[in-house]
C-alpha positions as CSV (number, residue, x, y, z in Angstrom):
1,M,-171.7,58.1,-63.0
2,G,-172.7,58.8,-66.3
3,V,-175.5,61.6,-65.0
4,R,-173.0,63.2,-62.6
5,R,-170.4,63.6,-65.6
6,A,-172.7,65.3,-67.9
7,G,-174.5,67.5,-65.2
8,A,-177.4,66.3,-66.7
9,V,-180.1,67.0,-64.1
10,T,-181.4,70.0,-62.2
11,A,-183.7,69.9,-59.0
12,K,-186.7,72.0,-59.2
13,G,-190.0,72.2,-57.3
14,G,-190.6,71.0,-53.7
15,I,-187.3,68.8,-53.7
16,N,-185.3,72.3,-54.5
17,L,-187.2,74.1,-51.9
18,R,-186.4,71.6,-49.2
19,L,-182.7,71.2,-50.1
20,F,-181.8,74.7,-50.6
21,F,-184.4,77.2,-49.3
22,G,-185.5,75.9,-45.8
23,S,-189.1,74.3,-46.7
24,V,-190.3,72.2,-44.2
25,R,-192.9,70.5,-46.9
26,Y,-192.3,67.0,-47.6
27,S,-192.7,66.1,-51.2
28,A,-194.4,62.9,-52.3
29,D,-192.6,63.0,-55.5
30,M,-189.4,64.0,-57.0
31,D,-189.3,66.3,-60.2
32,L,-186.2,67.0,-62.2
33,D,-185.3,68.7,-65.3
34,G,-182.7,67.0,-67.8
35,T,-180.7,67.7,-70.6
36,V,-180.9,66.2,-73.8
37,E,-177.6,65.4,-74.2
38,G,-177.7,63.6,-70.8
39,S,-181.1,61.7,-71.6
40,A,-180.1,58.1,-72.0
41,A,-177.6,58.1,-69.3
42,I,-180.6,59.6,-66.9
43,R,-183.2,56.8,-67.9
44,N,-180.7,54.0,-67.9
45,C,-179.9,55.3,-64.1
46,L,-183.3,55.5,-63.0
47,K,-184.1,52.2,-64.7
48,G,-181.2,50.8,-62.8
49,L,-181.7,51.8,-59.5
50,F,-184.0,48.9,-58.8
51,D,-181.2,46.2,-59.1
52,A,-178.4,48.5,-57.6
53,R,-177.1,46.7,-54.4
54,E,-175.3,49.6,-52.7
55,F,-178.3,51.8,-53.3
56,T,-180.7,49.6,-51.8
57,R,-178.3,49.1,-48.7
58,R,-178.0,52.6,-48.3
59,L,-181.7,52.9,-48.1
60,Q,-182.1,50.4,-45.6
61,A,-180.1,52.4,-43.3
62,F,-182.9,55.1,-43.4
63,G,-185.8,52.3,-42.5
64,I,-186.6,51.5,-46.1
65,R,-186.6,47.8,-47.0
66,G,-186.8,48.3,-50.7
67,L,-188.1,49.4,-54.0
68,D,-191.0,47.9,-56.0
69,P,-190.4,49.0,-59.5
70,G,-194.0,48.1,-60.5
71,E,-194.6,47.3,-64.4
72,G,-191.6,50.0,-65.3
73,P,-191.6,53.6,-66.8
74,N,-195.2,54.9,-67.1
75,K,-194.3,57.5,-69.5
76,D,-191.1,57.5,-71.7
77,T,-191.2,60.1,-74.5
78,E,-188.7,62.8,-75.9
79,T,-189.8,65.2,-73.5
80,T,-190.7,63.2,-70.7
81,F,-189.6,60.5,-68.4
82,R,-191.9,59.3,-65.6
83,Y,-191.2,56.4,-63.4
84,K,-194.1,55.4,-60.4
85,F,-192.9,52.8,-58.2
86,G,-193.3,51.9,-54.4
87,V,-191.1,52.5,-51.4
88,I,-191.3,49.7,-49.2
89,A,-191.0,50.6,-45.5
90,G,-191.1,48.8,-42.3
91,G,-194.1,45.9,-42.1
92,G,-194.0,45.7,-45.8
93,V,-196.1,49.1,-46.5
94,R,-195.9,50.5,-49.7
95,Y,-195.8,54.1,-50.3
96,P,-196.3,55.3,-54.1
97,T,-193.9,57.8,-55.2
98,K,-192.9,58.8,-58.7
99,V,-189.6,60.6,-60.2
100,E,-190.3,62.6,-63.5
101,V,-188.0,64.4,-65.6
102,S,-188.6,67.0,-68.1
103,F,-186.5,67.0,-71.5
104,R,-188.0,70.3,-72.4
105,K,-185.9,73.6,-73.1
106,R,-185.5,75.4,-69.9
107,H,-186.8,79.2,-69.6
108,A,-184.0,81.0,-70.5
109,V,-184.1,83.2,-67.7
110,D,-184.1,80.5,-65.1
111,R,-180.6,80.5,-63.6
112,V,-179.0,77.1,-62.3
113,V,-176.3,76.7,-59.8
114,L,-173.9,73.8,-58.5
115,E,-174.3,74.0,-54.6
116,T,-174.1,71.6,-51.7
117,P,-177.7,71.1,-49.9
118,S,-178.4,72.8,-46.6
119,S,-176.3,71.0,-43.8
120,G,-179.5,70.9,-41.5
121,V,-181.3,68.7,-44.2
122,L,-178.0,66.5,-44.6
123,D,-177.3,66.0,-41.2
124,A,-180.6,65.2,-40.0
125,H,-180.5,62.4,-42.4
126,G,-177.1,61.2,-42.0
127,V,-176.2,62.1,-45.7
128,D,-172.6,62.8,-46.4
129,T,-172.1,66.3,-48.5
130,F,-172.8,66.2,-52.1
131,Q,-173.6,68.9,-54.8
132,V,-176.8,69.3,-56.9
133,R,-177.5,71.8,-59.7
134,H,-180.6,73.3,-58.9
135,Y,-182.6,76.7,-59.6
136,V,-181.9,80.0,-57.7
137,R,-184.3,81.4,-55.8
138,E,-185.7,84.2,-58.1
139,A,-186.0,81.2,-60.9
140,A,-188.2,79.1,-58.3
141,V,-190.7,82.2,-57.6
142,R,-191.1,82.5,-61.4
143,Q,-191.8,78.8,-61.5
144,K,-194.0,78.9,-58.9
145,I,-196.1,81.5,-59.9
146,D,-196.2,80.4,-63.5
147,A,-197.6,76.8,-62.2
148,L,-200.0,78.5,-59.6
149,G,-201.9,80.1,-62.6
150,G,-201.0,77.2,-65.3
151,R,-201.8,74.1,-63.8
152,R,-205.2,72.3,-64.9
153,E,-206.3,72.5,-61.1
154,A,-204.8,75.2,-58.5
155,Q,-202.7,73.5,-56.0
156,A,-202.3,75.0,-52.4
157,R,-198.6,74.0,-52.4
158,D,-197.7,76.4,-54.9
159,V,-198.8,79.3,-52.5
160,F,-197.1,77.7,-49.5
161,D,-193.8,77.1,-51.5
162,I,-194.1,81.2,-52.6
163,H,-194.4,82.2,-49.0
164,V,-191.1,80.3,-48.2
165,L,-189.4,81.5,-51.1
166,V,-190.8,85.2,-50.3
167,P,-191.6,85.3,-46.8
168,D,-191.0,89.3,-46.5
169,A,-191.6,92.1,-48.7
170,P,-190.0,91.7,-52.4
171,T,-187.1,93.1,-53.6
172,D,-187.0,95.5,-56.5
173,E,-184.5,93.2,-58.2
174,L,-187.1,90.3,-58.0
175,L,-190.3,92.6,-59.1
176,A,-188.3,93.5,-62.0
177,F,-187.5,90.0,-63.1
178,L,-190.6,88.7,-62.7
179,A,-192.4,91.3,-64.5
180,K,-190.1,90.5,-67.6
181,A,-190.3,86.9,-67.2
182,L,-193.8,86.0,-66.7
183,R,-196.8,86.9,-69.1
184,R,-199.5,89.1,-67.6
185,E,-202.7,86.7,-68.1
186,R,-200.6,84.0,-66.2
187,L,-200.1,86.4,-63.4
188,E,-203.6,87.5,-63.4
189,E,-204.9,83.7,-63.1
190,A,-202.2,83.0,-60.4
191,H,-203.5,85.9,-58.1
192,A,-207.3,84.8,-58.6
193,R,-206.3,81.3,-57.7
194,A,-204.3,82.3,-54.8
195,L,-207.3,84.2,-53.4
196,A,-209.6,81.1,-54.0
197,I,-208.0,78.1,-52.5
198,R,-209.9,77.0,-49.5
199,Y,-208.3,76.1,-46.2
200,S,-209.7,72.7,-46.1
201,E,-207.5,72.3,-49.8
202,Y,-204.4,73.6,-48.0
203,Q,-205.1,71.1,-45.1
204,G,-205.2,68.2,-47.4
205,Q,-202.3,69.1,-49.8
206,V,-199.8,70.8,-47.6
207,F,-200.4,70.7,-43.8
208,E,-200.2,66.9,-44.0
209,F,-197.0,67.0,-45.9
210,L,-195.5,69.0,-43.1
211,G,-193.2,67.7,-40.4
212,D,-194.4,67.0,-36.8
213,A,-191.9,69.7,-35.6
214,A,-193.4,72.5,-38.2
215,R,-197.2,71.8,-37.7
216,S,-198.0,74.1,-34.9
217,G,-197.0,77.0,-36.9
218,Y,-198.8,76.3,-40.0
219,A,-201.9,75.0,-38.2
220,S,-204.4,77.7,-38.2
221,E,-206.5,79.2,-41.0
222,S,-205.6,82.6,-40.1
223,M,-202.0,81.4,-41.1
224,W,-203.2,79.9,-44.4
225,D,-205.0,83.3,-45.1
226,E,-201.8,85.1,-44.6
227,M,-200.0,83.1,-46.8
228,R,-202.6,83.4,-49.6
229,L,-202.9,87.3,-49.2
230,R,-198.8,87.7,-49.3
231,A,-198.5,85.5,-52.6
232,A,-201.5,87.7,-54.0
233,A,-199.6,90.8,-52.8
234,L,-196.4,89.6,-54.4
235,I,-198.3,89.0,-57.9
236,E,-200.2,92.6,-57.5
237,G,-196.6,93.9,-57.2
238,V,-195.4,92.1,-60.3
239,L,-198.5,93.6,-62.2
240,Q,-198.0,97.1,-61.2
241,R,-194.5,96.8,-62.2
242,Q,-195.2,95.6,-65.6
243,E,-197.7,98.7,-66.2
244,Q,-194.9,100.9,-65.1
245,E,-192.4,99.4,-67.8
């Protein structure tokens, strides 16, 4: 309850896209941004989940037998709280996952809103309506381009997520926003990486995490090529906008 009162966490990354932007990609992990003011409440809440009987009971309704907390938080610093643990499914199978909360200062241009997730997602899992703070579309696009160009290793999921967020030609407003919010060197690196990520990487990093109903539309190498080219074209448009300004 302390976390709720503080409005302390904001959904980002894959969970944001799935809950609010129609993404068919499942995420193995959950990434959140947290406020410094809510830091203690967030840490206590996550640590307490493993002993919360009501939470465990609700998980069982989805076929999850329980959670294996492991040895506790894997990283607990001023800027990051990371907890790797196991989800125990039927037959005692353990699936590894993690929740990571960043307490770094949010980018000034990234707008956050409080909204109800997609009814399609909630209904599919039999979950009652609730509200979540999350990043709006243009902020999510900025974050994905920044991640594509800034990770230690390029990830196909960033290209896929850009496709989800910007499936058609970008608006002038989006190009203007991105041109001001992203550094040129990061854009150039993201552009090069989008074109370099191979189909085999996409298959392992993205396709394996798609729901069965969505796979037929994303199975071909030509579809992956289209996603890569669209992401590259978006970034080219941002670079051109920077030159004009």
